[in-house]
C-alpha positions, 0 to 999 in steps of 0.5 A: 311265145308265150303260152298258157293253158288251163283245162277241168274236166269232169267225169260225170258219168262212166261204165267204168272199168270191166276185168275179166281174167284169172291164173290157170295152173297147167301142169299136164305136162311134168316139172314145175307149173307155169302159170298164167293171166289174162286180162280184159279192161274196157273204159267208158265216162263222158264228162265236160271239159272247159278251156277258158283260154282255149281256140275252138277250132272244128278241125282239132288244129289247137286246143281240144275243145272245150264242152261234152266228150267221150272217152274209150279206154280199152286195155289188155294185159297178159302175164305168164309165169315158167319156172325162171322166168315170166313174161308180160304184154300189155296194150291200150287205145284211148279214143275220145268223142265231141259230138259238138263237131262229130269227131273222133281223135286219137288219144292214144295207143300203147304196147309193150312186152316185158321178160324177167328171167333167172339167167342163173341162181345168182343172176337176173335179167329184164327186158322191157321193149315198149311203142306207142302212137300219137302219145301226149309228151306233155304228160310228162311234165306233169307230175307223177306217184310211182307205182305201188311195186318197185316190181312191175315189169312194164312201165307205161305211160298212162293213155288216160288223160290227155294233155295234147295242146294241138294235133301232132302225131309221133311214134315213141319207141323204147327199150331197156335191158337190167342185168343184176348180179349177188354178190354176197347175201348183201352186196347187189350190183347192176348193169343197165341201158335203154333206147328210145326214139320220137318220131313226128311224123310232122318234123318242123323247126320247133318240133324235132325227132328226138333219140336217146341213148343211156347206159349205167350201173349201180351197187346197193348193201343192205345193211339191215333187213329193212336198210338198204345203201345204193349208188349208181350211175349213168351216162345219156345222150341226146340227139335232137332238139335243133340242129347240131344240138347233141346233149350228154349228161353224166348222172352219180347218185347215192340214196338209201332205202328205208323200210318201217313195220307200222303193224304186222300189214303195214310198212311205211316205205321211204327213199332218198337218193342224191347225187349231181349231174354235168350237162355238156352242150354245144358251146354256140347253143347255151347263154351261160357263162360257162360255156356248154357244160353245166353241173346240177344236183340231183334229189328224188324222194318216195314215201309211203304210209298207210296210216289206217288200214285202208287207207295209204298217203304217196308223196314224192319230189323230184328234181333232174333233168327231162328232155320230154319230145314236143318241147324246143329244149332240155329242161330243170325240172323240179316236181311234186306229187301227193296222193291221199286215198282209201276205202270210205266203205267195202264198197266204195274207195275215195282217192285226192291227187295234186302235183307241181312242176317248175322248170328252167331252160338248159340253154339259158340258166337264168331262163323261167320254162315252165309252171304245171299244175295238176289236181285229180278226186276221182270217187268210185262205186264197186257193183261187183268185182270186175264192174265200177262205176266213178265221178272223177274231176281233172284239172291242170293248167300250164304256163309254157313260156318262150317259144317253148311249144309251137301253137298254131295259129289260125287264119281269120 
């Protein structure tokens, strides 16, 4: 069943983000001081959602209904710095209220905990654990820009946007660990491991639980102060999608990271990755002449350009295999993103984002699987360092083809 859906969301009121928190130096006892911080954020916004092709039902058995709604997001973020380690924790919830139906719908609940520790002078350990209830998996099909800093300990799916097309609920659990060893002033090696499980509360023939395991490692060499060469290998195995379908993927990539100064405080950052993957699947599940083994070219590009003192331009390109819960099969995806943003004045900030994704089926390489488009424009006004108001316009559209996703039908 082919499904097309487009949606426009215009946020016309907002009691934007209220944030409280601060850093406290704890030095009552002898020894190195520790720093801790607790941030509380509350966001309430109202908007009008247009759904040109969706079927509106009071019980939310299909698409998110069009009309006015209110979105409430709350989050807590805790950080503590010790002499040789730092601990981070973040939790957030998002609820949407539809006044026409007098219904409250859960957008998502997330929680994550992270630990960064210096085991020794040259050995560092990073561990992350996250969990989510009823996340929007289609969110992963809309390309997102990378975080501003690669040093962020926690990466949690944002609950800001609701990309669900039905009322399915599920639990998502993930664990990852990275051990990094400095071999010399120029060479660094790392070993990684991860596990993730998606459990649907109402599993069906077209919506299976999904389990992913992965291991890998990488090597980096500093050529100069601003140039780093990298190489890595990853193996992933995925169980789910269909009975008896287990996918194995081997990926090898090489790349370079470049940093060039624009001024004393501004730097251009570029990152390139190029490699390949072999994907092994049961031969009965594929329609390709090569049977169950396929080779695909992977590529990644990330660019950051601060073209003015308070303005920046960011962009990314990603080409690779994605395993998204809610789809009936793995997808090979090309994704583009672009963003421009900065301060119009001391209190007014502007941001514009655009992205596109196209994907092919790994079970039938000639079959186009999906196309997505997304755009976002946001203007915010800072009333104080802790309170701001904003106006936002969001548009997204997707085309999921040939029974990629099960859309429930309504009896008439």
